[in-house]
C-alpha positions in Angstrom: 120.9 39.3 254.4 117.4 39.0 252.9 114.3 37.9 254.7 114.2 34.4 253.3 117.9 33.8 254.4 117.2 35.1 257.9 114.2 32.8 258.2 116.2 29.8 257.0 119.1 30.4 259.3 117.4 31.6 262.4 114.2 29.5 262.3 114.7 26.4 260.2 111.8 24.7 261.9 109.3 27.3 260.7 108.0 27.4 257.2 108.0 31.0 255.8 105.0 30.3 253.6 102.7 29.6 256.6 100.6 32.2 258.2 98.2 32.0 261.1 95.5 34.2 259.6 92.4 32.5 258.3 89.6 34.2 256.4 87.5 31.3 255.3 85.2 29.0 257.3 87.2 25.8 257.2 87.4 22.2 258.1 90.2 19.7 257.8 90.9 16.8 255.4 90.9 13.8 257.6 94.3 11.9 257.3 94.2 8.4 256.0 90.9 9.0 254.2 92.1 10.3 250.8 89.8 8.8 248.2 90.5 7.8 244.7 91.7 10.7 242.6 88.7 10.7 240.3 85.2 9.3 240.5 83.1 9.1 237.4 80.0 11.3 237.6 76.6 9.7 237.4 75.9 8.9 233.8 72.3 10.1 234.0 72.0 13.9 233.4 70.4 16.1 236.0 68.3 19.3 235.9 70.6 22.3 236.8 68.2 23.1 239.6 69.2 19.8 241.2 72.9 20.5 240.6 72.6 23.8 242.3 70.6 22.4 245.2 67.4 24.3 244.7 65.3 21.2 244.3 66.1 17.7 245.5 64.7 15.9 242.4 63.4 16.9 239.0 62.7 15.0 235.8 63.2 16.9 232.5 61.0 16.6 229.5 62.8 19.4 227.6 66.0 17.5 226.8 67.8 19.8 229.3 67.2 22.8 227.0 66.7 25.4 229.8 66.0 28.2 227.3 62.6 26.6 226.4 61.8 25.1 229.7 58.6 26.4 231.3 59.7 25.1 234.7 62.9 27.1 234.6 60.9 30.2 233.6 58.4 29.6 236.4 61.3 29.4 238.9 62.7 32.7 237.6 59.3 34.5 237.5 58.3 33.3 241.0 61.5 34.7 242.4 62.5 31.4 244.0 66.1 31.7 243.0 68.1 33.4 245.8 71.5 35.0 245.3 74.5 32.8 245.8 75.7 32.5 249.4 79.3 32.9 250.5 81.6 30.0 249.9 82.3 27.5 252.7 85.7 25.9 252.5 87.8 23.0 253.7 91.4 23.5 254.5 93.7 21.1 252.8 97.5 21.3 253.4 97.1 25.1 254.0 94.9 25.8 251.0 91.2 26.6 250.9 88.9 24.4 248.8 85.3 25.7 248.4 82.6 23.1 248.9 80.1 22.4 246.1 82.4 23.9 243.4 83.8 22.1 240.4 87.6 22.4 239.7 89.6 22.2 236.4 93.1 20.8 236.8 94.4 24.2 235.6 93.1 25.6 238.9 90.0 27.4 237.7 86.7 26.7 239.4 83.1 26.6 238.2 80.1 27.2 240.4 76.6 26.4 239.1 74.1 29.1 239.9 70.4 29.5 239.7 69.2 30.0 236.2 71.7 27.5 234.8 74.6 29.9 234.5 78.1 29.1 235.7 80.4 31.5 237.6 84.1 31.0 237.0 87.1 32.0 239.0 90.7 31.0 240.0 91.2 28.8 243.1 93.0 29.5 246.3 96.0 27.3 245.5 96.7 29.2 242.2 96.1 32.7 243.8 98.6 31.9 246.7 101.1 30.5 244.2 101.0 33.4 241.8 100.6 36.1 244.4 98.9 39.6 243.9 98.3 40.2 240.2 98.9 43.6 238.7 96.4 43.0 235.8 93.8 40.4 234.8 92.8 40.3 231.1 89.3 39.0 230.8 87.3 38.0 227.7 84.8 40.2 226.0 81.1 40.0 226.6 79.4 37.4 224.3 82.8 35.8 223.6 82.7 32.0 223.3 84.9 30.1 225.7 85.8 26.4 225.4 86.8 23.9 228.1 90.5 23.4 228.5 91.3 26.5 226.3 92.7 29.8 227.5 90.1 32.5 228.3 91.9 34.9 230.6 95.5 36.1 231.4 97.0 37.0 234.8 100.0 39.4 234.7 102.5 40.2 237.4 105.4 42.4 236.2 106.9 40.8 233.1 105.4 37.4 234.0 102.0 36.1 232.9 99.9 32.9 233.0 97.0 31.8 230.8 94.0 30.5 232.6 92.0 27.5 231.2 88.2 27.6 231.0 86.4 24.9 233.0 83.3 24.9 230.7 82.1 25.6 227.2 79.8 28.6 226.7 79.2 32.3 226.2 80.5 35.0 228.5 77.5 36.9 229.9 79.3 39.1 232.4 82.9 39.9 233.6 84.0 41.1 237.0 84.7 44.7 236.1 86.0 45.5 239.5 89.1 43.5 238.7 90.1 45.9 236.0 91.0 48.5 238.7 91.5 46.2 241.6 93.0 42.9 240.4 94.1 42.1 244.0 90.5 41.3 244.9 90.9 38.0 243.1 93.8 37.2 245.3 92.2 38.3 248.6 88.8 36.6 248.0 89.1 34.0 245.2 85.8 32.1 245.8 83.5 35.1 246.2 84.2 38.7 245.2 87.2 37.6 243.1 85.2 35.7 240.5 86.3 36.3 236.9 83.4 35.7 234.5 79.8 34.5 234.3 79.1 32.0 231.5 76.0 30.6 229.9 77.1 27.0 229.4 76.2 25.0 226.3 77.6 21.6 227.3 77.4 21.6 231.1 76.7 18.0 231.8 79.5 16.9 229.5 81.9 19.4 230.9 81.2 18.4 234.5 82.5 14.9 233.8 86.0 16.3 233.3 86.0 18.4 236.5 86.8 17.5 240.1 84.4 18.0 243.0 83.7 16.8 246.5 86.3 14.6 248.1 88.1 14.2 244.8 88.9 17.9 244.8 90.3 17.7 248.3 92.6 14.8 247.4 93.7 16.6 244.3 94.7 19.8 246.2 96.6 17.6 248.7 98.5 16.0 245.7 99.1 19.5 244.2 100.6 20.6 247.5 102.9 17.6 247.6 104.1 18.4 244.1 104.7 22.0 245.0 106.7 20.9 248.1 108.9 18.7 245.9 109.6 21.6 243.6 110.4 23.9 246.5 112.7 21.3 248.1 114.5 20.8 244.8 114.9 24.5 244.0 115.6 26.1 247.4 116.8 23.1 249.5 114.2 24.2 252.0 112.0 21.6 253.7 108.5 22.5 252.7 105.4 20.7 254.2 102.1 21.8 255.6 100.0 20.4 258.4 96.8 22.4 258.1 98.0 26.0 258.7 97.2 28.7 256.1 99.7 29.5 253.5 100.9 33.0 252.7 99.2 34.7 249.7 102.4 35.2 247.7 104.5 32.0 247.4 106.4 33.2 244.3 107.2 36.5 246.0 108.3 34.7 249.2 110.5 32.3 247.3 111.7 34.1 244.1 114.1 31.2 243.4 111.1 29.2 242.0 111.1 28.9 238.2 107.9 30.7 236.9 107.8 28.8 233.6 108.0 25.5 235.4 105.2 26.4 237.8 103.0 27.5 234.9 103.7 24.2 233.0 103.1 22.1 236.1 100.0 23.7 237.6 98.1 25.7 234.9 97.6 23.2 232.1 
């Protein structure tokens, strides 16, 4: 009898995808306060130093062209741009959601950093769903990436999934550690497990298509509900979360799940 069968027969009240280990500083999504799925971003563009939280307010006379902006150069030269801090997360239905990140509906994230660049990675929901990757294929340096189009590939055995870029831009750096240790992305998706660093060329436009703040919390809650329906249908096992952390290998724990259906549902 396999492990899944033993769990189902001996402990039907316990979800096998839940674990009691927590590695992220978390809070909880308050029940009954799920906001509208999407809120329109403010129409007026903002300086990237405002978006990243370095300054509270800044008017721009450069047409948001950071490459020719003397203020941006001054900030860089003065050394006022600290390195990015560790992500702080909310726990939503067992999945971590990093605060102040922007999310693509294909489960990639974008974090605006000082200097106007954007760090990109794969979120906790996707990492736990796919499980430990054997290989991550990343784009080349200086390669152009476009929002909604594939830019990287995760591979696990004979299975693979294409990841969609959350922004348009040029790849400035890739996380070379993932070439030898792809599991880092699964263990720490919002920090050391980042994928690429991008110089964006249409950031304000791209952000309008991404989820952030309370919208991202509501979205992950909805994604968890959709996943529970798939699990219930495929395995006949009652799947629901109430704030506990989910194991980092849902597909490995429940091999009955259809990989192609998961990719089509959650990575587009």
